[in-house]
SERO-4910 file (N, C-alpha, C, O; in steps of 0.05 Angstrom, whole numbers):
BEGIN
 pado doro    nc1    nc2    nc3   cac1   cac2   cac3    cc1    cc2    cc3    oc1    oc2    oc3
  Met    A   2120   2320   2016   2091   2317   2013   2084   2316   1983   2060   2313   1976
  Gln    A   2103   2319   1966   2097   2319   1937   2099   2291   1926   2118   2276   1932
  Gly    A   2080   2284   1909   2081   2258   1895   2094   2261   1868   2100   2283   1859
  Asn    A   2097   2238   1854   2108   2238   1828   2096   2215   1813   2103   2192   1818
  Ala    A   2078   2221   1795   2063   2199   1781   2078   2189   1756   2070   2170   1744
  Ile    A   2101   2202   1749   2115   2194   1725   2133   2170   1731   2147   2169   1751
  Ala    A   2132   2150   1713   2148   2126   1717   2177   2134   1717   2186   2150   1701
  Arg    A   2193   2121   1735   2221   2128   1738   2237   2104   1730   2228   2081   1732
  Asp    A   2262   2108   1721   2279   2086   1712   2300   2079   1733   2318   2064   1727
  Asp    A   2298   2091   1757   2318   2084   1778   2306   2066   1799   2319   2062   1820
  Gly    A   2283   2054   1794   2271   2035   1813   2255   2048   1835   2243   2034   1850
  Leu    A   2254   2075   1836   2239   2088   1857   2210   2090   1849   2204   2100   1827
  Leu    A   2192   2080   1866   2163   2081   1859   2152   2109   1860   2162   2126   1875
  Pro    A   2132   2115   1844   2119   2141   1845   2103   2145   1870   2097   2125   1884
  Gly    A   2097   2170   1877   2081   2176   1900   2052   2177   1892   2042   2161   1876
  Phe    A   2037   2197   1902   2009   2200   1895   2006   2206   1865   2023   2219   1853
  Ala    A   1984   2196   1853   1979   2202   1825   1974   2232   1821   1983   2244   1802
  Asp    A   1959   2244   1840   1954   2272   1840   1963   2282   1867   1949   2280   1887
  Ser    A   1987   2294   1868   2000   2299   1893   1984   2318   1911   1983   2315   1935
  Val    A   1971   2338   1899   1956   2357   1915   1930   2346   1925   1925   2345   1949
  Arg    A   1913   2336   1907   1887   2326   1915   1889   2301   1932   1875   2299   1952
  Asp    A   1906   2282   1925   1908   2258   1941   1920   2263   1968   1910   2251   1988
  Ser    A   1939   2281   1971   1950   2287   1997   1930   2301   2014   1928   2296   2038
  Gln    A   1915   2319   2002   1894   2333   2018   1872   2314   2027   1862   2316   2049
  Arg    A   1865   2295   2009   1845   2275   2017   1855   2258   2040   1840   2252   2059
  Cys    A   1880   2249   2039   1891   2233   2060   1893   2250   2086   1887   2240   2108
  Phe    A   1901   2275   2084   1903   2292   2107   1876   2294   2121   1875   2293   2146
  Arg    A   1855   2298   2106   1828   2301   2118   1820   2274   2131   1808   2275   2152
  Ala    A   1828   2252   2120   1821   2226   2132   1836   2222   2158   1825   2212   2177
  Val    A   1862   2230   2159   1877   2228   2184   1865   2247   2205   1863   2239   2228
  Leu    A   1857   2271   2196   1845   2290   2215   1819   2278   2226   1813   2282   2250
  Asp    A   1804   2265   2210   1779   2252   2219   1786   2230   2240   1772   2229   2260
  Ala    A   1806   2215   2235   1814   2194   2254   1824   2206   2280   1818   2196   2301
  Met    A   1840   2227   2278   1850   2240   2303   1828   2253   2319   1829   2253   2343
  Ser    A   1808   2264   2305   1786   2278   2318   1766   2258   2331   1751   2265   2348
  Asn    A   1768   2233   2322   1749   2212   2331   1766   2187   2338   1766   2168   2324
  Pro    A   1780   2188   2361   1797   2166   2368   1783   2139   2368   1760   2137   2378
  Gly    A   1796   2120   2356   1784   2093   2354   1769   2089   2328   1763   2066   2321
  Arg    A   1761   2110   2313   1748   2107   2288   1767   2096   2267   1790   2107   2264
  Ile    A   1759   2076   2252   1776   2065   2231   1767   2078   2204   1744   2077   2197
  Val    A   1786   2090   2191   1781   2105   2166   1795   2091   2143   1819   2087   2145
  Arg    A   1781   2085   2122   1793   2073   2099   1802   2094   2079   1786   2112   2072
  Leu    A   1827   2093   2071   1838   2113   2053   1833   2106   2024   1831   2082   2017
  Thr    A   1831   2126   2007   1828   2122   1978   1850   2138   1964   1864   2155   1977
  Gly    A   1854   2133   1939   1875   2147   1924   1902   2141   1934   1919   2159   1935
  Leu    A   1908   2116   1941   1933   2109   1954   1956   2108   1934   1951   2100   1911
  Pro    A   1980   2114   1943   2003   2112   1925   2013   2083   1925   2005   2067   1942
  Gln    A   2031   2077   1906   2046   2052   1908   2065   2054   1931   2076   2075   1937
  Ala    A   2069   2032   1945   2086   2032   1968   2109   2014   1964   2107   1992   1953
  Pro    A   2133   2022   1973   2157   2005   1971   2156   1982   1991   2139   1982   2009
  Ala    A   2174   1964   1988   2177   1942   2007   2180   1953   2035   2196   1971   2040
  Gly    A   2164   1941   2053   2166   1950   2081   2144   1969   2090   2140   1974   2113
  Leu    A   2130   1981   2070   2109   2000   2077   2082   1991   2066   2080   1983   2042
  Asp    A   2061   1992   2082   2034   1988   2072   2026   2013   2057   2037   2035   2062
  Pro    A   2007   2011   2038   1997   2035   2024   1988   2057   2042   1994   2081   2037
  Ala    A   1973   2050   2064   1964   2071   2082   1987   2085   2096   1986   2109   2100
  Thr    A   2008   2070   2103   2031   2082   2116   2045   2101   2097   2052   2124   2105
  Ala    A   2049   2093   2072   2061   2111   2052   2044   2136   2049   2055   2158   2048
  Ala    A   2018   2133   2047   2001   2156   2043   2002   2176   2067   2004   2200   2063
  Val    A   2002   2165   2091   2003   2182   2115   2029   2198   2115   2029   2222   2121
  Cys    A   2051   2185   2109   2077   2199   2108   2078   2220   2086   2088   2242   2091
  Leu    A   2068   2214   2063   2068   2233   2041   2051   2257   2048   2056   2279   2038
  Ser    A   2031   2253   2064   2012   2275   2071   2021   2292   2094   2015   2316   2096
  Leu    A   2036   2281   2113   2043   2295   2138   2072   2303   2140   2078   2322   2154
  Val    A   2090   2288   2128   2119   2292   2132   2130   2309   2110   2124   2305   2086
  Asp    A   2147   2329   2117   2159   2345   2096   2187   2353   2105   2198   2342   2124
  Phe    A   2199   2372   2091   2227   2380   2095   2232   2392   2122   2255   2395   2131
  Glu    A   2210   2400   2136   2213   2413   2162   2209   2393   2185   2211   2401   2209
  Thr    A   2202   2368   2179   2195   2349   2200   2215   2325   2199   2214   2310   2180
  Ala    A   2231   2323   2219   2250   2301   2221   2235   2275   2226   2218   2273   2243
  Leu    A   2242   2254   2210   2229   2228   2212   2248   2208   2222   2271   2206   2212
  Trp    A   2240   2193   2243   2257   2172   2254   2248   2145   2243   2224   2139   2242
  Leu    A   2267   2129   2235   2262   2102   2225   2278   2082   2241   2300   2088   2249
  Pro    A   2267   2058   2246   2283   2037   2259   2305   2028   2241   2304   2032   2217
  Lys    A   2325   2015   2253   2348   2006   2238   2341   1989   2214   2354   1991   2193
  Ala    A   2321   1972   2217   2313   1954   2195   2304   1968   2170   2305   1957   2148
  Met    A   2294   1993   2173   2284   2008   2150   2305   2027   2138   2301   2038   2116
  Arg    A   2327   2030   2152   2347   2050   2143   2363   2039   2119   2370   2015   2119
  Gly    A   2368   2056   2100   2384   2049   2077   2370   2031   2057   2382   2023   2037
  Gly    A   2344   2026   2061   2329   2009   2042   2310   2025   2025   2311   2049   2025
  Pro    A   2292   2011   2011   2273   2024   1993   2254   2043   2007   2246   2063   1996
  Ala    A   2246   2036   2032   2228   2054   2047   2241   2081   2052   2228   2102   2048
  Glu    A   2266   2081   2062   2279   2106   2067   2283   2122   2042   2279   2147   2041
  Ser    A   2291   2109   2020   2296   2123   1995   2270   2136   1985   2270   2159   1976
  Tyr    A   2248   2122   1987   2222   2131   1978   2213   2156   1994   2205   2176   1983
  Leu    A   2216   2154   2020   2208   2176   2038   2226   2200   2035   2216   2223   2035
  Arg    A   2252   2196   2032   2270   2219   2028   2263   2234   2002   2263   2258   2002
  Phe    A   2257   2219   1981   2252   2231   1955   2225   2245   1955   2223   2269   1947
  His    A   2204   2232   1964   2177   2243   1961   2170   2263   1983   2155   2282   1978
  Cys    A   2181   2260   2006   2175   2278   2029   2196   2299   2032   2191   2321   2043
  Gly    A   2220   2294   2023   2242   2313   2027   2250   2316   2056   2262   2336   2063
  Cys    A   2244   2296   2072   2248   2299   2101   2276   2291   2110   2288   2273   2098
  Pro    A   2286   2304   2130   2310   2295   2143   2304   2270   2159   2283   2267   2170
  Ile    A   2324   2252   2160   2320   2227   2176   2334   2232   2203   2359   2236   2203
  Ala    A   2319   2230   2224   2330   2235   2251   2349   2213   2258   2343   2189   2255
  Ser    A   2373   2220   2267   2393   2200   2275   2386   2188   2303   2394   2165   2309
  Asp    A   2371   2202   2319   2363   2193   2345   2333   2197   2349   2322   2217   2340
  Ala    A   2321   2179   2363   2292   2181   2368   2284   2207   2382   2262   2217   2378
  Ser    A   2302   2218   2398   2296   2242   2413   2294   2267   2395   2284   2288   2404
  Glu    A   2302   2265   2370   2301   2287   2351   2277   2286   2333   2273   2303   2316
  Ala    A   2260   2266   2336   2239   2260   2316   2215   2278   2320   2205   2283   2342
  Ala    A   2204   2289   2298   2178   2301   2297   2157   2280   2290   2135   2280   2300
  Phe    A   2166   2261   2273   2150   2237   2267   2168   2213   2270   2192   2214   2265
  Ala    A   2155   2191   2277   2169   2165   2278   2152   2145   2263   2128   2143   2268
  Leu    A   2165   2129   2246   2151   2109   2231   2162   2082   2241   2186   2076   2238
  Val    A   2145   2066   2252   2154   2041   2265   2135   2018   2260   2111   2021   2264
  Pro    A   2145   1995   2251   2128   1971   2252   2121   1965   2281   2139   1967   2298
  Gly    A   2097   1957   2286   2088   1953   2314   2106   1933   2328   2110   1935   2353
  Ser    A   2117   1913   2314   2133   1893   2326   2161   1903   2334   2176   1890   2348
  Ala    A   2169   1927   2324   2195   1938   2329   2194   1964   2345   2213   1979   2344
  Leu    A   2172   1969   2360   2169   1994   2374   2189   1996   2397   2189   1978   2414
  Pro    A   2205   2017   2398   2223   2020   2421   2208   2031   2445   2184   2036   2444
  Glu    A   2223   2036   2466   2210   2048   2490   2199   2075   2482   2213   2091   2470
  Leu    A   2175   2081   2490   2162   2106   2483   2177   2130   2495   2176   2152   2484
  Ala    A   2191   2125   2517   2206   2147   2529   2229   2157   2511   2240   2178   2517
  Ala    A   2235   2142   2490   2257   2151   2472   2248   2175   2455   2265   2189   2445
  Phe    A   2222   2179   2452   2212   2200   2434   2206   2226   2450   2199   2224   2474
  Pro    A   2208   2249   2438   2202   2274   2452   2173   2277   2458   2155   2271   2441
  Ile    A   2167   2286   2482   2139   2289   2491   2131   2318   2493   2109   2324   2502
  Gly    A   2148   2337   2484   2143   2365   2486   2153   2377   2511   2164   2363   2528
  His    A   2149   2403   2514   2157   2418   2538   2133   2433   2549   2113   2437   2536
  Asp    A   2136   2441   2574   2113   2455   2587   2105   2480   2571   2081   2485   2568
  Gln    A   2125   2495   2560   2119   2519   2545   2110   2511   2516   2095   2526   2504
  Tyr    A   2120   2489   2506   2114   2481   2478   2106   2451   2477   2122   2434   2468
  Pro    A   2082   2445   2487   2074   2416   2487   2071   2405   2459   2071   2380   2455
  Asp    A   2069   2422   2438   2066   2413   2411   2093   2402   2400   2093   2390   2378
  Arg    A   2115   2407   2413   2141   2398   2404   2145   2369   2413   2165   2362   2427
  Ser    A   2127   2352   2405   2128   2324   2412   2126   2308   2387   2121   2319   2365
  Ala    A   2130   2282   2389   2131   2265   2366   2103   2253   2361   2088   2247   2379
  Thr    A   2097   2250   2335   2074   2234   2327   2085   2207   2317   2102   2207   2299
  Val    A   2076   2185   2329   2086   2159   2322   2066   2145   2303   2043   2140   2310
  Val    A   2076   2139   2279   2060   2124   2260   2067   2094   2263   2090   2086   2257
  Leu    A   2048   2079   2273   2053   2051   2278   2040   2034   2256   2015   2033   2254
  Gln    A   2056   2020   2241   2046   2002   2221   2041   1975   2234   2060   1962   2244
  Val    A   2016   1966   2235   2009   1942   2250   1996   1921   2233   1991   1925   2209
  Glu    A   1992   1897   2245   1981   1875   2230   1953   1879   2220   1947   1874   2197
  Asp    A   1936   1890   2238   1909   1896   2230   1897   1915   2251   1907   1917   2273
  Ile    A   1875   1927   2243   1860   1946   2260   1831   1938   2259   1819   1935   2238
  Arg    A   1819   1933   2283   1791   1924   2284   1776   1940   2305   1787   1949   2324
  Ala    A   1750   1942   2300   1732   1956   2318   1720   1937   2338   1709   1946   2359
  Asp    A   1720   1911   2333   1708   1892   2351   1727   1884   2373   1751   1878   2367
  Gly    A   1718   1882   2397   1735   1874   2419   1756   1896   2425   1750   1919   2421
  Gly    A   1779   1887   2434   1800   1906   2438   1797   1923   2463   1781   1916   2480
  Lys    A   1813   1944   2464   1813   1961   2488   1791   1982   2487   1781   1990   2466
  Arg    A   1783   1990   2511   1762   2011   2513   1775   2038   2513   1793   2043   2530
  Leu    A   1767   2056   2495   1778   2082   2494   1757   2103   2502   1734   2101   2495
  Thr    A   1766   2122   2518   1749   2145   2526   1765   2170   2524   1789   2170   2523
  Gly    A   1750   2193   2524   1764   2219   2523   1752   2236   2502   1732   2230   2490
  Pro    A   1765   2260   2497   1755   2279   2477   1752   2266   2450   1769   2251   2441
  Gly    A   1729   2272   2437   1724   2261   2410   1709   2235   2411   1701   2225   2390
  Ile    A   1705   2223   2435   1691   2198   2437   1665   2203   2454   1667   2212   2477
  Glu    A   1642   2198   2442   1617   2205   2455   1613   2190   2482   1607   2202   2502
  Ala    A   1617   2164   2482   1615   2148   2506   1641   2132   2509   1657   2137   2527
  Glu    A   1644   2112   2492   1669   2097   2491   1672   2086   2463   1652   2083   2448
  Ala    A   1696   2079   2456   1702   2066   2431   1718   2041   2437   1731   2039   2458
  Arg    A   1718   2022   2419   1733   1998   2422   1753   1996   2398   1746   2001   2375
  Leu    A   1777   1989   2405   1798   1987   2384   1816   1964   2390   1828   1962   2412
  Ala    A   1819   1946   2371   1838   1923   2373   1860   1927   2352   1854   1931   2329
  Ile    A   1884   1926   2361   1907   1930   2344   1924   1904   2344   1935   1897   2364
  Gly    A   1926   1891   2321   1941   1867   2319   1971   1872   2320   1981   1890   2307
  Gly    A   1985   1856   2337   2014   1858   2338   2024   1875   2361   2049   1876   2365
  Leu    A   2007   1888   2376   2016   1903   2399   2008   1888   2425   1986   1879   2428
  Asp    A   2028   1885   2443   2022   1871   2468   2014   1890   2490   2012   1914   2486
  Asp    A   2009   1879   2513   1999   1895   2535   2018   1916   2544   2010   1936   2556
  Ser    A   2044   1913   2539   2063   1933   2548   2059   1959   2533   2063   1981   2545
  Phe    A   2050   1958   2508   2044   1983   2494   2020   1997   2507   2021   2022   2511
  Trp    A   1999   1983   2513   1975   1995   2525   1981   2006   2552   1970   2027   2560
  Ala    A   1998   1993   2567   2006   2004   2593   2022   2030   2590   2018   2049   2605
  Ala    A   2040   2030   2570   2055   2054   2564   2037   2077   2555   2042   2100   2562
  Gln    A   2016   2071   2540   1997   2091   2531   1981   2103   2555   1975   2127   2555
  Arg    A   1975   2086   2574   1962   2097   2598   1980   2118   2612   1971   2139   2621
  Asp    A   2006   2111   2614   2025   2130   2625   2027   2155   2608   2029   2177   2618
  Asn    A   2026   2151   2582   2028   2173   2563   2005   2193   2566   2009   2217   2566
  Ala    A   1981   2182   2569   1957   2199   2573   1959   2216   2598   1948   2238   2600
  Ala    A   1972   2205   2618   1974   2219   2644   1993   2243   2642   1993   2259   2660
  Leu    A   2008   2245   2621   2027   2267   2617   2014   2292   2606   2026   2313   2605
  Tyr    A   1989   2290   2596   1976   2312   2582   1978   2338   2598   1974   2338   2623
  Pro    A   1985   2360   2585   1985   2365   2556   2009   2356   2541   2011   2359   2516
  Leu    A   2029   2344   2555   2052   2332   2541   2044   2304   2532   2022   2294   2538
  Gly    A   2062   2292   2516   2057   2265   2508   2058   2260   2478   2061   2279   2463
  Leu    A   2055   2235   2471   2057   2227   2443   2029   2223   2431   2010   2216   2445
  Asp    A   2027   2227   2405   2002   2221   2390   2009   2197   2372   2031   2195   2362
  Phe    A   1989   2180   2368   1993   2155   2353   1974   2154   2329   1951   2161   2331
  Ile    A   1985   2145   2306   1969   2139   2282   1975   2110   2275   1999   2103   2272
  Phe    A   1955   2094   2274   1958   2066   2267   1951   2062   2237   1932   2073   2227
  Thr    A   1968   2047   2223   1963   2041   2195   1964   2011   2190   1980   1997   2202
  Ser    A   1947   2002   2172   1947   1974   2165   1933   1971   2138   1910   1978   2135
  Gly    A   1947   1961   2118   1935   1958   2092   1926   1985   2081   1943   2002   2074
  Arg    A   1899   1989   2079   1888   2014   2069   1875   2031   2091   1863   2052   2086
  Asp    A   1878   2022   2116   1863   2034   2138   1881   2050   2157   1905   2044   2160
  Val    A   1869   2070   2170   1882   2085   2191   1863   2088   2215   1839   2088   2211
  Ala    A   1875   2090   2238   1861   2098   2262   1880   2114   2279   1904   2113   2273
  Ala    A   1870   2128   2299   1888   2146   2314   1882   2145   2343   1859   2139   2352
  Met    A   1902   2152   2359   1898   2154   2388   1915   2177   2398   1939   2174   2403
  Pro    A   1904   2201   2400   1919   2224   2410   1925   2221   2439   1914   2203   2453
  Arg    A   1941   2238   2449   1950   2237   2477   1928   2241   2497   1930   2234   2521
  Thr    A   1905   2252   2488   1883   2256   2506   1866   2231   2511   1848   2232   2528
  Thr    A   1871   2210   2496   1855   2186   2497   1863   2169   2521   1887   2163   2525
  Arg    A   1844   2160   2537   1849   2143   2559   1841   2114   2552   1821   2109   2538
  Val    A   1858   2096   2561   1855   2067   2553   1846   2051   2577   1858   2052   2599
  Gly    A   1824   2035   2573   1815   2017   2594   1814   1989   2582   1821   1985   2559
  Asp    A   1806   1970   2598   1805   1942   2589   1779   1936   2574   1775   1913   2565
***
């Protein structure tokens, strides 16, 4: 969760300019998105992001992931600049298997079966994964109808790059409550969220 604003000579990009204030600002923005499913929140004070990561994705990881939270990455991100950046700035272990993940960072086009990630246990429903999905775009117009806690009547959310199989899987995921996965969508400078309590309609 710590940033590093000092220029480095090993090719590794710095994190947040002000690691404490910027990470707290991003954390509050993500909390706003989680508390209001479907709301699109624009982040400020973003870090430089390595190849493969949008600025919002990098910010969310720097704010939420640390040495106690195993992060799962798809094969395409392993061993590259994104993994090096996250290992250095977050100090996080990289989960070798999706079933070990506290967080998973996935481009929307490379999302594995959701059943691969931990959904928690009856005694410990919080021991589930939060999936950070980096997507093509996030829009409030059109899209799927969201209802549930944090939504006054309904919200609309369109996510570029996700097909109907994801939304069908999310319907199944919501039915597992209090178990299940929580989702954070990132694109460019924007974030939106869909916790396990959110129900998806057409």
